[in-house]
C-alpha positions in Angstrom: 12.3 5.7 -10.7 8.6 5.6 -11.0 5.7 7.4 -9.2 3.1 5.3 -7.4 -0.2 6.7 -6.0 -2.9 5.7 -3.6 -4.8 7.2 -0.7 -5.1 6.7 3.1 -8.3 7.8 4.8 -10.6 6.5 7.5 -13.3 4.0 6.6 -15.8 6.9 6.1 -13.3 8.3 3.5 -12.6 11.3 5.7 -9.1 12.8 5.9 -6.7 11.7 8.7 -4.8 14.9 8.5 -5.4 15.8 12.1 -3.7 12.5 13.1 -0.4 13.4 11.3 -0.4 10.2 9.1 2.7 9.1 7.3 3.1 6.3 4.7 6.5 4.7 4.1 7.8 2.1 1.7 10.8 0.1 2.7 12.7 -2.3 0.4 12.7 -5.9 1.7 16.5 -6.2 1.5 19.7 -4.4 0.5 20.1 -4.8 -3.3 21.3 -3.1 -6.4 19.8 -1.7 -9.5 20.0 -3.8 -12.7 20.1 -0.8 -15.0 22.9 1.2 -13.2 24.4 -1.1 -10.7 23.7 1.4 -8.0 23.3 0.1 -4.4 19.9 0.4 -2.7 19.4 0.6 1.1 16.5 -0.5 3.2 16.0 3.0 4.5 12.2 3.9 4.4 11.0 6.2 1.7 8.3 8.6 2.8 5.2 9.2 0.6 4.0 12.7 0.0 0.5 13.0 1.5 -2.1 15.6 0.5 -4.7 16.9 3.0 -7.4 14.6 1.4 -5.4 11.5 2.1 -4.1 11.0 -1.5 -0.4 10.3 -1.8 2.4 9.6 -4.2 5.8 7.9 -3.6 8.7 7.7 -6.0 10.4 4.2 -6.0 12.8 2.1 -8.0 10.6 -0.6 -9.6 11.2 -4.1 -8.3 11.7 -5.4 -11.8 14.7 -3.1 -12.1 16.3 -4.5 -8.9 18.4 -7.6 -8.5 16.9 -10.5 -6.6 13.4 -11.2 -5.2 12.7 -7.8 -3.6 9.5 -6.1 -2.7 8.4 -3.1 -0.6 6.8 -3.1 2.8 4.1 -0.4 3.0 3.5 1.0 6.5 1.4 3.7 8.0 2.0 5.7 11.2 -0.4 8.1 12.8 -1.3 9.7 16.2 -3.6 7.6 18.3 -6.4 8.9 20.6 -3.8 9.5 23.4 -1.4 11.4 21.1 1.1 8.5 20.9 2.3 7.1 17.6 0.5 4.0 16.2 2.0 1.9 13.4 0.3 -0.6 11.1 1.9 -2.8 8.5 -0.5 -2.4 5.5 0.8 -4.8 2.9 3.7 -5.7 0.6 4.0 -4.5 -3.0 5.9 -5.5 -6.1 6.4 -2.2 -7.8 6.3 -2.7 -11.6 7.8 -0.5 -14.2 5.5 2.2 -15.5 4.1 3.6 -12.3 0.5 3.0 -11.2 -1.4 2.6 -7.9 0.2 0.7 -4.9 -3.0 -1.2 -4.3 -2.9 -2.7 -7.8 0.6 -3.9 -7.1 -0.1 -5.5 -3.7 1.3 -9.0 -3.3 -1.7 -11.4 -2.9 -2.1 -12.6 0.7 0.2 -9.8 2.1 -2.7 -7.8 3.6 -2.7 -7.9 7.4 -5.3 -8.2 8.6 -7.9 -9.3 6.0 -10.6 -6.7 5.3 -14.2 -7.5 4.7 -16.6 -5.4 2.5 -20.3 -6.3 2.8 -22.4 -4.7 0.0 -25.0 -5.5 -2.6 -22.6 -4.9 -5.5 -19.0 -5.5 -6.2 -17.0 -2.7 -4.5 -14.9 -0.2 -6.5 -12.2 0.1 -5.6 -11.7 -3.5 -4.4 -8.1 -3.8 -3.2 -6.1 -7.1 -3.7 -6.5 -9.3 -0.6 -9.8 -7.8 0.6 -12.9 -10.0 0.9 -16.3 -9.0 -0.5 -19.5 -10.6 0.8 -22.5 -10.0 -1.5 -25.7 -9.2 0.4 -27.7 -10.1 -2.7 -26.2 -13.6 -3.4 -24.4 -14.5 -0.2 -21.3 -15.3 -2.1 -17.9 -14.5 -0.5 -14.9 -13.6 -2.7 -11.3 -12.5 -2.0 -9.7 -10.4 -4.7 -6.4 -12.1 -5.7 -5.3 -10.0 -8.6 
């Protein structure tokens, strides 16, 4: 098992706590652990969210799982009418040693593509997001 971290906020970096957000990671297919032989289900694993939007989730790293598995990362939250909304954020290949989920996102798995327009390279700049430089006019997608 390894702990992976990230955050989930609105685009103004404000907390979504009043919308009861939940982040889940779901294994792409039933599989087994290479180190113990234990079977793994596709039941979603819930992240632990803090009030500021930061979260952690404890997962078996994909490089310790048989086959070509990955995790689907999804968010649910209350919409303006009080109903539940769900969005598929991206897919990750969780590597041994923990880290941030964003750094382990599978290139091209973001849906939809996100665009950042700014003078300077954004930080953080998640994998799959597009940055348009207002200074040079260049457009770049982060791929790794």
